[in-house]
N, C-alpha and C positions, 0 to 999 in steps of 0.2 A: 175429511181433510187428509191429503196424502203426505207421506213423509218425504223429506228431501232424498234425492237419489242415493247419497252416501249412506244415510240411515237405513234405506231399504236393503242395500247390499249387506250391511252389517247385521241386520235382524235375522235371528235364527229361523230356519224353515220349519214349519209345523204342518202336521197332517190335518186334513179337514175333518170336521165333525162327522160328516157322512162316511168317510173312510174309517174313522175310528169305530163308528157304529157297526159297519160291515165286518170289521175285524174282531168285534167283541166275543163272538163264539170261540175264536182261537184263544182269546185270553182265558175264557172259562176252561177250555181244554187244557191249557198250560197249568192252571191252578190245580186241576184234578190230577194231572200228571205228576206234579211235584209233591202232592199230598201222599202219593203212593210210595215215596222214597223212605227207606228205613235207615235213618241216620244213626250211626254209632259214634258217639262223642264222649269219650272216656276222660276220667280225671287226668290220666297220664298223657292224654293228647291235648291238654290245655283247657278242659271244660271248667275246672274248679276256679282257675284264676280269672277266666272270662265271667263266670257267674258272680264272682265277688267284686267285679269292676263296675262301679256305678257312674264314673265320669265318662264324658264323651270321648270317642276314639276315632282315629283314622284307620280304616280297614284296608289292608293291602293284599291283593290277590292277582294271580296271572289272568290275563284276558280270557284264556280258554277255559277258565273255571267259573265264569260268570253265571252260567245257567242256574245254579242253585244258590247263588249269593243272597238273593232276596229271601228265599225260603229259610236259609240258615238264620238270617237276621230276624225274621219273624218268629222263629222258634226260640232263639237263644238270646236275643237282644230286644225283645218285644216291647220293653218300656222306653225304647228310644226310636226316634224317626231316623231314617238313613237317606242321605242324598248322594248323588253321583254326578260328575261332570260329563256332559255329552256335547259333542261339537254341534255347531249350528247348521251343518250341512243337511242335504236331503236324506242321506244315509242315517244321520243322527236323529232325524225325525222318526225313523222306524225303530231305532234303539230306544228312543224316549217312550214309545208305545210299549215295547217289551219291558222296560224298567217299571212302567206303571203296573203291568200284570204281576211283576215280581215284588211289588210293594216298595220299590225304591223311587224316591222323588228326584226328578231330573232338574239340574241347573244347566241351562244351555249357554254355551259360549257363542260369540258372534262368528260368522263365517270368515271374516277377514282378520280380526284381531286375535284369533287363536285362544279366546277364552280368558284373557287376563282379568277382565272384570268379573267373570263367573268364578274364577279362582278366589278372588277377594270375597265374593259372596259366600263361598264354601268355608273360608276361614272364619267369617263372621258367624256362620251357623254352628261350627264346632265350638267356638267360644260361647255361644248361646245355649249349648247343651245337646246338640244333635250329633249323630255319627255321620261320617263321610266315607264313601268307598272309592278306592283308587286302583287302577290297573297300571303298574309301573312299566309294563312293556307297551303301553299305549294302545291305540286302535289300529296301528299298522306294523308294529314290531320293530326290530326282530324279536322273535319268540324268546321269552325268558331272559331278555336283556333289559334291565331296569334303567329308566331315564331319571336323572336327578330331579327334574321338575315334579315328579310324583310325590316327593316328600316336602315340597314347599308348604303344603297345608299343615302337615304335622309340625314342622319346625315353627311356622308363624303362630299357630294356635297353641303351641306347647302341649299338644295332646299325646297320650301314649299311642303306640302303633300295635295293632293286632295283625299278624300275618296269618292268612287263612288259606287252607288248601283242602281239596277233596280227592279221595281215591274211590274208584267205582268197581263194583263186581261185574257190571254189565253195561257197556256203553258203546256208542259209535263216535267216530271222529270225522268231522267235516274236512273237505279238501281246501281249507282256508290257510292263510299265512301262519296261523297259530294252532292249526288242527283242533279247532273248537270242539270241546267234549260235550256230548249230550247223553246223559244216563238214561237207560231205558226204564220203562215203568217197573216198579217193584224191585228195583236194584237196591243193593245194600251199599250205603255210602259211609266211608270212614272220614270223619271230620278231624282235622288237625289244626290247631292254632298255637302260635307262640306270641306272647306278650313282650313287647320291647318298650319299657318306660322311656319317656322323653329324655330324662336326664341321663339315662344309660346310653341311649342310641346316639345322642349328639354330644356326649362328653368327649372332648379331645378329638372330635371328628368334624370336618366341614361337610357341606351338603353332598359332595361327590363321594366322600368316604362313607358317609352314613348310607347312601344309596347302594354302594357296593356291599355293605354289610347286610342290608335288607335282601339284596339279590341272592347272596350266598345262603342265608338262612331259609329263604323261601324255596330255593331249589332243593334244599335238604329235606323238606317235608312234601316235596312234589314227586309222586310216583308216575312214571311214564313207561 
């Protein structure tokens, strides 16, 4: 039975099983690539406070630092599942596949409604005990400019926010809007995180002011 035309347009685009099978060797290559990374994550860079945090969090990082986000989560938040919001577009279907390789579970927004339903699902997941990852400069930028919608999940779920950034000893940058960073095999990676408790971040701040605070702090731990 086919869906009504409106429902078809709103449904996220997914890759076929055949294409996913053809791409599976790339997924294995990606996993082997990330396993070669030598991550340095020291107490003074936020490791201790992250280690002691058992409650679910909203993880916030710039879009161009996504390559290692899943690997970091698997190493240092391995007792939690992590979800990320991905658009329902054809490009989003490719990103969903990449997220799967990285160990991040995708929640897809519709192609027309811009993911409001998916955002509500992410809020429910955080309240249920799972982590959520968010890129505040979005999928189109501008680079390093946070949008207030990125903190809706943290505010509604009352979860603490972890700001996450990576510095690389050896990497290449793509010619994309965000200069997406890909660390080369066997690179040394410095991990830095800053924990912002919910009560601290949103005390005497509206959503726009909290977003500006996150933008400033995240820039402060980003080396370019």
